[in-house]
Steps between C-alpha positions, in 0.01 A plus 500: 500500500795520742583198709605558859837328542564625852458269794261595773677577828373611839743646751471292818783649701733798482747622761791742477745544787822688568778288650838589650805274486618420853870567425537726195180697571415471128136584440300255292143483379314169519191471283280191498214443254274202439233482229235238435515415129288301260784391268558152645720400208763760592423506874390150612473614864239758397714784636766735373739641756781752519698538825802728473738678734704768324766752598316830534792700360607293199182302433704180477330177601615363834265200502197415290251218463260504206331275246452708187461308178673338326753439782263375768599505869854631548722690740725802437805522726838668441420561135425132441165338425432146611188284520280536808282218631156656559291309757231745610462866594588445866833339408562772241462777758715314755768422242517864390528644851753231603720600204465869591603426861795284388623796295507713816186710477291579806126446469 
């Protein structure tokens, strides 16, 4: 008998937007996803999230916030990963869009 080792996840939110840098006119894609998960050991908040803004041409990460295991909540910026303090989904969304704006992208 096979044992199911996959966690159960339900997509709660998904959005994909095209953004334009206010100075360079670089085109970026912002994709935001939030799942409700049942693996509370790996995801104590009960959610898994992936918020990324990437250069449409190169695919390189401009800014990212995610909490995949085993790393937990962290931020990607300028090729560097650093811890991110997750509070709740409202703060997560605001933090992401504030970072995007600081980097010069129009929403």
